[in-house]
Structures are given as structure tokens and as C-alpha cells.
N, C-alpha and C positions, 0 to 999 in steps of 0.2 A: 694693071694691078698685078702685083709680085706675091707669090706664096712662100712663106718661111716657116722654118719650125724650132722651137726653143730647144737648146741644148739639153733641157732637163728630161725629154722625152728619151735621150741618149744616157746621159749621165750627169752627175752635179758640176761638171767642169771646173774642178778644182786642181787640175795639173794641165800643163802642155799636152801630154799625151791624151788625157781625156777630150781636150777641144779638138785636137787632131784626128782623134777617132770619131767624134761628132761630126767633123766637117766631111769625112769619108762617108759615115752613114748617110748624111743629109744629101750628098750628091747621089748616092747610090739609088736613095728613094725618089729621086727626080726633084728636089726642090731647089730654088734658085737663092734662097736667102738662110743663113742661119743667125738665130738670135743667140747671143753669148750674154752670160750672167755677168756681174760685176767682176772685173779681174785687177787684182793687185799688180801694177806695172814692175814691182820689184821681184814678182815671182814668175811672169811670164815674159817670154821673147815675143814682143807684139809684132816686131817687123818680121819674125819667123812666121807668125800666123798669118799675117798679110799675105805673105809669100806663097804660103799653102794655098791660102783662100784663092789665090791669083791663079795658082796651078790648077785650081780645081774649078775655074770659072763662077766661083761661089761669092756672093754678096754678104757681108758682115753686118749684123745690126747690134747695137749697145744697150745693155739695160743696167740698172743698178737698184738697190734698195737700201735705204738707210737703217744702218744698226741702232739699237738702244742708245749706246754711248755717243751717237751722233746726231739725236734728235734734234732738228733746228726749230721745234714747238717748245723745248724746254725752257724753264725760267733761269737755268743755270747757263750764264754767259760762255763759260768755257765749253760746255757741251755743243751750244750753238756755232762756237767757233770751229769745233772739230768736225760739226756737221758741213759746214760751208766748205772746209778745206778737203774733206771727204768727196764733195760734189765736184769742186773744181779740178780734183785729181781724176774722177770720172769722167769729165769731160775731155780731159787731155787723153786719157785712155781711147775715148769713142772717136776723136781727132786723128790719133795715131793709127787706129783700126780702120780709117777711112770711111767713118759711119756719118751720115747725115744727120742723124738723130740719135738721142740717149732717151730711153723710156724706163718706166718702173714708178715704185710708189716712193718718189724722191722729195716729198714736202714733208714728211713725218717718220718716225721711226716705223719700220715695217714689223707691227706685232700687235698682240692683242693689248689695249689699254684698259685699265680699271677706272678711269674717271672721263668725266666730259672734257670735250676740248674747250678752251676759253678764247675770247677774243685776243687776249694778248699772244697767246701761243700762235693762233691764225696769222696775226701781223708778223709775229717775229719770222715765221716761215715764209711768208710772201716778200718780206724785205730780203731775206736770203737769196730766195729763187730769183728775184729781180736782178741782183747783183750777178749770181751765177749764169743768169740768161744772157747778161750783156757780154761776159767774158765768152761764153758759148757761141753765141752770133758771130764775133770775131773769128771764132774757130771753125765757123761753117756747120756748126751742130745745134739743132733745135733741141729744145728741153719738151719731153713729152709725160705728162703727168699720169700715172697709172690709176685710175679709179677703182680702188680695191675694196673689197667689202668691210663691213662692220667689225669683222673678227680680225681684221690685218691692218687697220688703222680707224682713228675715232676722228680725223680730220676732214678728209674729202671723200664721199662715197658714190656722190650722185654726178650727171652732167650739170645740172644747175649749181652746184657747189663749186664745180672746177669751174666753170664760166665765171662765177662771181669771185672766186680766188685768182684766175687770171688777170681780171678788170682791177683787182686790188693790187697787183704786183706792176700794173702799167707796162708790161712787156709785150713787144710784139714776136717775142721769140719763145713762147711757151705755148704748148697745145696740149690736147687731151689724148691719153692712151687709153682707148676703149676696150673691155673684155667682156664677152656674153657671158661667160661664167658669173663675175661679179655682177653684172647687169641683171642678169635673171634674179639675183638675190635684192639688190636694191633699188632698181628702177621700177615704178609703177607700170611702165609701158617701155621695154627697151628701145623699140622701134622708134616711137615718138623721141625717145632720148637721144638716138644717133640723129635724128632730123634736127633737133634742138643742137645739137653740137655742131653740125654742119661743116663749114669750113675752118673750124677749129680742130678737127680729128688729124691728129698727127700719126696716129699708128694703131693698128687694130690686132686685138688677139681673139681667136676664135676658141671656146671652150665648151664641152657638153655641161650640162648641168650636175652631171656625176663626175667630171673631169675624165670619163671615158670616151668610148669611140664616137664620133660625130654621128648623130642621127640615133643614138641609142639611149636618149634622155628626153627631155621635155622642152627642149629649145627648138623653135619654129625658126630655122635658117634662111628660109625662101624671104620672108619679109625684111629680114637682116641684110641681105646682101641687095635687095631691092633700094633698101634706104641709103646703104652706102652709094650705089649708083645716082641716086637722087641728090645726095650730100656733095656729089663731085669728087668722092675720096677715089684715088688711083695709086694709093701707096701700098704699103707691105702689109698683107693680112697673113698672119703667123698662128699656127696650132701651139698651144702651151699645153702641156701635158705633163706628167710625172711618171719616171720609172722607179718606184720604190726600191728594188733590190741597189740599185746602183745610186744612191742618195745618201747624204750624210743625214745625222740625226738632227743636226740645228735645221736643214731646211724642211725635213719633214715634220717638224715640231711647228715652225712657224706658218706652213701651209696646210698643216693638218692633214698630213698623207699617211694614213693608217692603214691602207689596203691597196692591193693592186689592181686597178680597173682597166689597165690596158693591156696587160698580158705580153704577148710578142712585140715588142716595142717597133722592129722593122715591119712589121705587118701593119701595125696601128697607124706607122707613119706614112705607108703607101696608101692606106685606105684614107686617111685624112686630105691627102694632097689631092687624090681623086675627089673626093666629097667637096672639098673646097672649090675646085675647078668647075666641077658640075654645077654648082650653086651659081658660081659666077657667070657661067655660060647661059644657065636657065634664067637669070636676072636680066642679061643683056637681051636675050629673045623677048622676054615679056616687055622691056623697054622699048624695043624697036616696035613691037607690035602696037603697044600704047600709043607710040609716037605716029605711027602709020595710021590710026584708026581714024 
């Protein structure tokens, strides 16, 4: 299991300088992986980022979120075409950064919806993702659908929905990106949801119920890490949190980041890494004790 941190703990990642600063801060905090937000290849020197990451012995993880103008659930064919082009470009960025997966809410616009989803929108999305997943597979990039809460999408909020969606795509290159913050809102039992997801887990976020310091909210992380071991998940576990003073207004609005709950972001990052490592080690000890009983 590798531990990572999202760029948003440091800044909004909107410039080459931002990303490079986040890389330095991530390495200083002892992480192996930095998760990047969606990057426009016309605005970033991707090869330069790769070289800097290699110099720091840092692994990069790619993520993306569909803007409203690219909503692949839309009844407007042009909007859907833009969405497919957006996702294909994002796959290319992930490939060029050397990432083995691309995660995030990539199945619908990342925003609050005012209407219920419909079956046609679901199918339009599934058809697009099936095509994009085929291209991504050739590029060596797995797609991981982040199951965000009802205030950030109306299409897929739970593991059960995510598994049904994957089945409808017919793809073997689409997985689930689970997040404890969102699961705490949407799943009746997050631990059982992790077990249900099982081998379909492709990426994992930890986030406290209040998006603050791990252990300061109401999420019980011990059974979460136990369930990840039971599911055989040995990939990246990344802390996602937000540093409001360094975020742009659009990002704060989409994710409803209205107050600072992390404070000193460097101290937050160090605490989160230690917390995740301790939870993982404790889960390994419990598994060993149970297996030896």
C-alpha cells in the first residue's frame, strides 16, 4: 500500500509553479505519491513535471472532473462530444505523466444538479466511458470512477450504483474510486460497501467527516483499513483535503469549502501520513492475529 496526498492540501494546482511547490512539500512530508488535479496540457510542461517527480523519487497520480460544459449525461450531442474529447485528453495527460490510473468524477458534470438523473443520461455516460476506457487501456491507464456525494453529482453516489454502471459499460478497464468522506454521507455501511466493491477498487481516498484532521470527526477508520485488506487492495491510499487560502473560487464553490478546517497544511499533511500508516500497520497486526488464531 502506498500513501499519497492531493495537491489541494497545498494549493489549487493551477500553474507549473503550484505543482512543483506541491511536489516539494509532498516529499518533505514523507509521502510517496502526489495526486494531481486535471491539467491542461497546453498550459503545463508535463515532461518537466515528470523530470521533477523523478528527481524527488515521487510517484504521480492523475485525476480529473468533468466541467458542466462537458457533461456526458447531457441530451445535447455537442456537450457529450466535448465531454468525450475532454476525457480522452485527460487520459493522454495521465499517460504522459506516467500514471497507471486516472480517477475522479468523470462520469457526469462535477456539480450540484437540480433534476433527477434519467436512464438515457446514464446510458450516454456509460457508452462514452466504455469508448474512453478502451483507449485508456491501450495507453496503460485504468479509469477509476470517484463515487462522490449527492451534492456533487446526481448519477453515481454508491458502490452498488458504481458496480451497476461498470457492468453497463461492459469494460474491464473501469474501476471504483472510493472516498471515506463521500461514503460517510451516502453509504448505509461504508465498511460493507468496501467489501462489496472488492476487486473493483482502483483508487482510495481517505477524508474525515468534516474534511479536517483524520481522527477528529466521526469516521471509524480501523474497520475501513481492515476492509481494504480483506478486499485485497494494495494500491494508493491518498488523503484529500483542502487548503482554502490557496484555492480558487470555482473549486471552493464546487466542493463547498467555506471554512478552514486543516490549519497549518504542512502539519496536517504530516499528521495524516502518520495516521494512515498507523491504521494500516494496526490492520496488518489484526489480520495476522486473526489468521493465526
